[in-house]
N, C-alpha and C positions, 0 to 999 in steps of 0.2 A: 273291882279290879281282880275278880276272881278268875277270869280267863288268862291273867298273866302270872298267877301263882304256880309254883313248882309242882304242887300236888295236882293241880288240875291239868298241867301239861303231861305229867306221867300217866294220868288216868286216860287222857286222849290218845296217847301213843299205844297204850294196851288195847283200847277199843279198836283202833286201826289194825293192830296186828291180828286181833282175834278175828276181825272181818276177813282179812287176807287168808288166814288158815281156813276158814269156812269155804271161802271161794276155791281154795286148792282142794279141798276135800270134795266138793261137788264135782269139779273136773276129774278127780281120780275115779269117782263112781262111774262117771260117764265113760272115760277112757280105758280103765283097767290097766294102765301102763305106768310102770315106775321108771323115774330118772333120779339118779343119785349125783349130787354135786360133789366136785372134788375136795371141797373143804368141809364136807359134812361127815361126822363119825356115826351118823345113823345108818347101820348096815341094812336096814330095811328099805332105804331109798325114799325120795320125795316124789309124790305123784306129780304128773306133768300137766301143767295148765297151758296148753298150747295156744289159747286165745291171748293171754297176756304176753307170751313169748313173742308173738308176731309184732307187737307194739315195742316191747323193750329191746329186741334184738336189732331193730333198725339202727340203733345208735351204738350197737355193740361191735367193736373192732378187735377185741381181744382174741388172739388165736386160740382155737380149741379143737381137739380131735373130733368133736360132734358138730355137724353141719346141719343147717336147717334149710330145707328146699321148700319153695313156695310156688304157687300158680301151676300145679302139676295138671295134666288132663284129668278129667273126672274118673275115667276108667283106666288109669295108668297101671301098668303091671309092676311087680317088683323087679322083673328083669330090666326093664327100661330105666327105672331108677338106679339100679346098680351099675348099669352100662356107663352112666355118666362118671362114676367114681373108680371103677375097676382099673382103667388105664393108669391110675395115680398110685395104686397100692391096694393092699388088702382091706376089705370092710369088716369090721368087727361085729357090728350091730346094725339093724335096719328096723325102723319103725314107720309104718305107713299109716297116715290119717286120710284116708280116701274122701270121707265126707267133708274134710277142710281143704282138700287138694294140696296137702303137705306131706312132708316126710322128714324123718331125722335119720342121718347116717353117722355111725361112729367109725373113723378111720383107725388103722392099726397104730398109726403114729400121727404126731402133730405135724411133722414135717410133710407127710403126704397130704394132710388136710390144708396146710398153708399152700403148697403147690397147686392143689386143685383150685382153691379159691383165686389165687393169683391168675391162673391160667384162664378161668371163666370170667375174670374181671374184663379181659380184653377181648374174649370170644364168647359172646353170651351162648350158653347151651340152649338147646331145644329138644322137645320130644314131640314128634308129629308136627313139626313147624310151629309149635307154640313155645315161646320163650319161657325159661325156667330160671328162678332167682334163687342163688345160692349165698349163704352168709354163715359166719360163725355162730354157733349156739352159746347161750350163757352156761349151759351145762357142760360139765367136764366128763361125763360118762353116762352111758345109756344102760338101763338094766330092765329086763322083761321077765314077767312070770313065765313059767314053763308052759302054761295053758294058753297064753296070749301071743298073738302075732306068729303062731306056729308056722303058717304058710310062708311068711317073709324069711323066718329063720331057716326053714328048709331050702328055699330058693337061694338064700345067702350062702349056705354051705356048698350047694351044688355048684353055683357060679364062681365061688373063690376057688374050688377045687378044679373046675374046668379052665379057669383063667391061667392057673398055675401049670396045668398040663399043656395047654395049647400055646403058652409062652406069652400071654398078653400081660403078665406082670411078673415080678421077680418072686420066686418061691419063698424067699424069706419073709415077704410081706411087710417089711418095715421100711422099705425104700420108696423110690418114686414110681415104682410100678412097671419098670421097662424090663423086658426079658433080656437076658445075656445075649450079645450078638446083634440085637437092634441098634442102629446107629441114627444120628441126626441126618444122615444123607438118603434121600429118596431117589430111586430110579423110575423115571416116568416115561412111558410110551403113549403116543397119541395115535389111536387107531381112527379109520374112516375119516382121514384129513382132508376134508373138503374146503374149509376156510384156513388160511395160514395161521400158524400158532408161533408167536415169537417169545423171545427171552422176557420182553415186557409184559406180555400176556401172563406168562407164568408167575412172574414176580407179583402181579396184581392179584391173581387167584390165591396164591399160597401165602402171601403175607397177611391175609386175614386170619391165619392160624398161628402166627408167631413170627419172629424176626428172621427173614431170609438173608442168609450171608452170602452165599456164592451159588451161581447157576452155570452149568456147562451144557450146551446144546449140540447135537450131532445127529447124523443120519447112519443108522445101521441096518443091514438088511432091508433097504428100502423103506425104513420106518423112522419117523421123527422121534428122537428120544432126548431125554435130558437127565442130568444129575443136578439135584437141588439140596443144598445143605442149610438146615435150620440151626439156629443157636442152641437148641435143646431137643433132646430126643422125644420128649413128651409132645412138643409142637408137631414133630414129624409123625408120631404115631396118630394124633388127632387128624392132622391133615389127611393121612393115608385112609383112616377109617371113614372119614366124611366124603372124600372126593373119589375114591377108587370106584371106577364103573360109571361115573357121571359124565354127561356130555357138556363140553364147553358151550357149543351151539346146539340148537335144536336139531336133534337126529344125526349130528356128526361130531367129530373131534373127541372121540371117547377116551377118557384117562384111564390108564392102566399103571397102577402103582405099586412098587415093592421097595422094601428096604435094600439098600446098596451094601455091598461088602465093605465099601470104603467108609471110613470114619471121618475123614477130612478131605476136601477137595483142594487141588493146587491149581489155582488160576493165574495164568501168566499175563493174559491180556484182557482188558476191558473193551469189548466191541459187541457186535450183534450176535456173536456165537457164544461168548463166555463173559461172566461179569463177576468181579468181587466188590460187593457192595461196602466192605470195610476198607478198600484200598482204592481211593479216587486217583491215586498217582500212577497207576499202572499204564503202561503203553497200550495203544490200540493194536499194534502188531499188523502184520500183512494179512489181507483178506484173500485167503486161498481157498479153492473148492475142496481141497483135501488136507486133513490136519491129523495130527496124532494125539492120542489120550491114553494114558496109562500104558498097557502093554499091547494095545491094539494099534497097529500102524495103517496110516493111509485110509482112514475111514472117510467115505465120502460125506461131505458136509452140507447142510442147508446154510444159505444166506438169507436172512430173514428181513422183511420189511419192518420198520421201527416206529410206525405211526399209529398202529391199530391200539386204541385205548380200551383196556378191559376193566369193567367195574361191575360190582354186584348191584343187582336192582335194589331200589330203595324199599321196595315192598315185596311181598310174595315169599320168595325162597329165602329161608333162614340158613345161614351158612355154617351152623354149628349144630347139626342134628345129633342123635345119639352116637357118641363115639364108641370105639371098640368094635371088635368082630364078634362079640358074643350075641348081639341082638341085631337082626337084619333090620335095616331101614329102607323106606322107599328110595329108589334111584330117581332123582328128579333132575331133568335136563336144566343146565344153568340157562339155556335159551338166550344166549347173547346174539345180538344183531350187529354185523359189522358197520362201523360208522361210514357216513356218506364222504367221500373224497373224491379228487378228480380221477378220471379213467385214462389219463395220458402218462405214459412212462418215458422217462429219458433213459436211453441205453448208451452207454460210454464205453471206451476202450475197445471198440470194433475194429476188426481187420478191414480196412477199406478196400483192399484188392479183391477180397472174396465175397463181402456182404452186400446184398442187394435188397431192396424193399420186398421182393418176393421172398427171399430167404428168411427175413424177420417174421413175415406174415405166416409162413408155415410153421416156424418154431414157436412163436408166441400164440399161434392159433391152437396149439395143444391145450392151452389153459383158458381160452376164451375166444370169442369172435372178434377178430381184428378188423377194425373199421378203416383205419388210414395208417400209413407208414411214410415217414419223412426222413431221409438221410441229409443232414445239414450240408448245404452246398459249400460253405467256407470251412467246415470241420467235419470231414467225412468220417471220422472215427466215432462220431456221435449221431444218434438217431432218436426220433420221437416216434412212439407207437401208441395209437389210440385204441383202447379196447371198448367193448360194448358197455360196461358199466364199471363201478369202483370195485366191486368184489372180484371180478375177472382180472383187473389190474393188480390187485393184491395177491391173487393167485400166481399170476405170471411172475411177479417180483419175487415172492417168497421161493419159487422153484428155480428161477433162472439167474438170479443175482449170484455172481461168484462162480458160474459155471464157465467152461472154456469152450470157445467157438473160433474155429480156424486159428488156433494157436494162441488166442488172447483170452484172458480172464475178463469177462464182461461185467460191467456194473449196471445194475438196474435199480432206479430210484423213481419216486413219483415226481412228475414234471409240474411246474407252476402253471403251465398252459392248460386251459380247460378243454381245448380242442386242437386238432392238427389242421392248420390252414393249408388249403390247396394253393398252388402258384398262381400268381396273377397273369393276366393275359400277356403282359410284356416280358415274362420270363423266358430265358433261353431254353433250347432244347435239352441241354444236359440237366439243368435244374428241374425242369418238368419230369424227366426220367427218374430223378431221385425222389419224386413223391408219387405215392400211389393211392388210389381210393379202392378199398376192398369191400365196401359196404354191401355191394350186391353179389358177393362171391358165392359160388355153389359150394365151396369148400368149408364153409362155416360149420364147426362140429356141434355147436349148442344152440342153433336157431330154433330147434323143435323143442317146445315146453316139455319137461319131464323126460327129456332124452336120457337113455342109460349112459351116455358119455359123462354126464355129471357124477356118476359114481365110479368112474375109471380114470380119475385124475391122479397121477403120480409123479414124483420127482424124476428128472433124467436118471437113467440107469443104463447099464451096458447091454440089458436085454430088452428087445423090441417085441411088441405084440403086433402081429400082422393079422389082418382080416380082410374079408371080401375076396378071398382067393378062390378062382374058378376051379372046378373039380379036374380040368384038363391039365393043370399046372402042377408039376411034380415038386418033390423036395429038392432035387438036383437043379431043376430050372430056377428055383427061388435063390438057391445058393449061389449059382453062376450069376444071377441078376446082381447081387451085392458084390460078389468078387470082381466082376467086370467094371464095377464103378469104384473099385479100389478099397473096398472093406473087407477085413479078414473076418471070416465066419469061424466061431469057436465051437458053436453047438446049434443044433436045430431040432424042433419036434413039432409035429402036428398035434392039434387037440384030438384026444382019443374019441370023443364024442361029436366032434364037429371039424371036419377037415377044411372048412372054410377059414379056419383060424390057426395060427401057428406061433411059437416063440422062436426068436433067433437071437443068439447071444454073440456079441462082437468084442473086440479086444479091449475096448475102453468106453467110458461114458462119453468122452469127446468125440469118438468115432461114431457111436450110436447117434448122437445129436446130428452129426453131419449126414449120416445115412437117412435119418428120418426126413431131413430137409430135402435131399436129393430124391428120395424114392417114394415119399408120400404122394398118393394120386398117380403113381406110374401106371400106365395102361398095360395090363396083362393080356386082355384079348379085345375083341372089337367093341364090347360094351361094359367091361368090368374094370375098375381102377383099384390099385392096391391101397389099403389104409394102414398107416403106421403110427404107432403110439408107443409111449414107454410103458413097461410092465413092472409090476412090483415082485413078480416071480422070478426065479432063476432055474436054469436047466441042470 
């Protein structure tokens, strides 16, 4: 019964302790790095056995200023490691163990470390698309000899100084790493808008970085813009650092993101233009093409389609690359593909006295090749418009829903009908006149693959782009053409390098829409017809 005697048990414990000390000593010789624990009075520090840490820390949930990073790329740089932490506050110490693909960071405060770990729990960080795992270390403090890890310490000092100078973290270094003046509200501009971008699309994208509270969308200077409020400024900063400059779809819909001067958004209505995700009780409000926001009055608004579902691919792109602006990361297209939906649109609240199938063909033809148009015989304020494909239907819906046509604010939604049926043989003459087949029309703008028209799709604006102008037609002749058709010309100019094109500004967006319908394909001489489209430019 020797194994149960107190003397034997004490001797066994001493042997185990001695073995652990030897293992620690061997690790220290190999690493040359010291780590002191917070409850140790040994000023010389305890040498770091990183192999045993990897095992023990998996079960370690006690907050610490020291964080353990695992599965780093083999050739990871100190800058890349630090860029994960600097958005949350100042980093006091850095130890990189490149042969083990690991690193240890000591934050200036435990609060900053807790914030960093909590954030990356919901948004897995990555370096060069490789996921990185972050957890609390069992160590309370890092210490390094002056001769060890010199490169890491030099990089640490430089990046800490640069972050404070550039405003990427608070100069005090003890807080959460947010510069004064940065707010949880982001201002988002979508450039090269080929596919529609909706409020739902933005919510799907940005919610990967934190809780999205409110979104307001609008159009300013013929650009789709949005204001988006996160629950936390750290989330806003990480979203900006990750998504700024990326494409939602391959080759188009580029995100340009800045911090807004606003700290809180005031959302009055929950509809397809604005949404307060914390207030389900808000009314939908009236869907008008113009609305007010802040101090800017009468901003032209998008009305967006609400069925495009945006989600991150299950593999490939990691949505948490290196945050912060101190280290540049590859700009990877999100490469989304629009989902397949029906290509037939339901247009309602039309003015039956002025709207014809040809009128709708010309207007909707700005955003795709219209195949058929049917004005409903028993309800002439409604019409069905069949586009060539679902993408063109979504484009037309996003740009034309909520616009004013012949005095009425029209509604454009997806129809449940897969195609527009032509009238049967027994239909009357009036019913037959309300349905037109345009599938063979020579006026289709997008029938040629790779047409440059795909790059010139813009929302309705008061400025029209005129093209295919004969050299014999003067500025006055074009102004007279529009004036005689009842449109007030406010400004006009030919393109300096190509007089076959010009810009013409009219009194309003509604007037420009009606002018486009009336004068697109107008014959200017015996073999040239005027081409009219909306412009993103102003005169």
